[in-house]
Phi, psi and omega in degrees: 000137181211155177242127178203163181278131178267121179288334181288312182270345180058050174201164181286132184233157172247125183249140178226123181244133180235121180288150176248120184243130176228136182047046177059026177232145180286114181257346178175182181221135176253123181238139177223161178215160180212139178295141180298324181301324179297316179296318181297320178296320179296315180296320180296321177297318179296318181296319178299318180296315179297317180298319180295316178297317180298318179297319178297318178296318181296316178297319178297317180296320179296319179297316179296318179298318179298317180297317180294316182294321177295323178295329179275318187284331182301311177298322179296319178295320176299317180294324177296314179297320178296319179297319178295321178297318178297320181296331178273354180077023182251014184289126182243312186244154178294151180282128177247116184244126178262096183214143177277350183282125178296319182296316180294319178298319178296318178297320178297316179296319179296321178294320177297317178297318179297318179296318178297314179295321179294318179297318180297318180290322177297318178297320179295315180296317179297317179297316179295321179296316179296321179296314180295322177296317180295320180296311182296320181292327183273351181288137174279341177278143176279137180236124180232122179242135178231156178271185183294338179266013178064037174255143185291126174265317185207143177214117182276175186297320181297318178294320178300320179292318180295320184266001181059050183231145175275111186301329185286348187243018185243346183296131180090351180271149178298146183297332180295330179279335186268313185257122180270344183282118183293325181293323178291321178296319176298322179295319177297317178297320179294323178294318181294328183275349183260174179243352180243162178291143181232159177209155180198170175253135182234154173234125180235162180092150181257296182286308179254099182291137176241127179263126183238144170252114186256133175240127182240141178218148181279137175271134181231150178271189183293341179267012180064029178261137182291127181237003180158202181211152176238133182242128177251124184248121177254125177281108181250022181301314182297319179296319179296318180293321176297321178295320177296317178298319180297315180297315179297320180296314180298317181295318181292316178299314179301316181293316182294326178280327184292325184299305179293326180295321178297318179296313180300316180298320181295317180290325177298315179297322179295316179297322180293334183272009173125355181293344179296336182290332178267102188297316181299315181295321181294318179296321178298317179297317181295323178296318178296316178299321179297317178297322180290324176296318177298322178297315178300317180297321180295318179297316182293319178298318179294322179295319177295321178297315177299318180298317178296320179298317180295321178293318180292324180292336178280347179276154181286336183229141174224145185298107182232145177207160179289124187229143174285127182296325181301318182296320180295315182293319179295324179294318179295320179294320178299319181295333180260004186298319182296314179298322180295321178295322180297327180263003181055044181247134179264144178242117182261139179245132177225101182207130177298139182294330184276355184290126182233154179219148177270104190205171171268108190302313181299319180291317180296322177299318180296320180297313180295321179300317179298319181291318179294318179297321178296317180297321178295321182298322187256013174261147177285149176304141181082009182274194183221144177233137181241126177248123183220158177217144180203160178261119181237108180056250186255017181214160175253128184248122175252122185235145175238116185249130173232162178240048181269218187287338181075173184227136176296142184299336181294336183268346188298319183299332184254009189295331183265012177280154180293133176065012179277128181232139175287313177234098187297318183296316181291323180297316180293323179298326181274359176087017180282148178264347184081009183242353186300311182289328175298321178295319178300316181299315182291327178293317178299317180293327177296336177263017182063027181244201183207174178234158176210163179214139172233129185210145176232128183301125179087355183238348177120178184221154177228112179258135184231142172249125182253118181241138181287151175271118182252000000 
């Protein structure tokens, strides 16, 4: 076989010669030729066919691969989207995956189980959080929790109110920035440094003091490691004030009872030692003793009246009826008429006849009587007292005005306290028990009302009873 250029055909040719042998002798030669271009065209045709088949196979393989990959990736993409939905807390329905793969189906089931367990735990945690929030918010005790670095973890509404702090803006802040009271900060530090519960009494506030009973305990994790402290604050201001009132009341009652008893005892001893022989002196002593007995009786009667008022005010019902205010005021003025004549003092009444109030007539009469009697005691002879009543907006106001000695403004806030006297010596001299105004206050409160006083030293006083219009 040979390749050479044919001058005859003027193109490149391929020649092939095959010998013919007969009886082992060369008898001839067969030669053939073919143009190279023909072979190249044939080869090119074959290459095109092979290339086309290969491309078709490749495209088919790519299509099959795409279908297989999509069948595999689609469930994975669904599971990815479900996982993202779960992470945002928006998971609603179980994941349904259509796949022939056992592994993918198992993964889908595991994801559904995980989502169900996660949802259940989130609901449990949310429920517990809401319950703890409800408990803390409804507690009247203040609760303050800090971590080991003395930063606020939790502060409920009651604690915020006691400490004058906004609970929503303190979490994560150092306790030094939140609590201004040095004694409370020291108590928190002592709680954090200890291993046992501690308690103490604290006082906070400048103008309006608040008395607190603080209980502190260390916060521990599941490994019994200290992670902070919780402080419970009980407002005992009312109890402290009640205790103070009780002590003052006992001291005042003891003093008020002891004074006439001491006088009576002294005069009795004097009489026993021979003063009975002097009739005039004995009568004078007996008259003084009689006045002291009357004073004791007046104090006891007023104490019993206060006790009855307090008991009646605690009841849901008290005998009340629609009453003309004029009748009550006229009755109180009549009861004081003799004393007014003795002091040459006139009592003026100014009250509309149609004015009515829903009240207990005897109690209201006693309140007005006490105010008029008080005005007579502290008015100069020949003076004037004015008793008036009027309807002002949503209440009826009964006022007793005098132009006597008046009261200094420093005494006005405590004027309705039991046994409180502006001038103790003068009050006793005038026969006062120190309970009259306290009784007026309790009668007004029993009627769902209140009392007030306006007074100027040297110019007189105006006491008012405010009763609601029902």
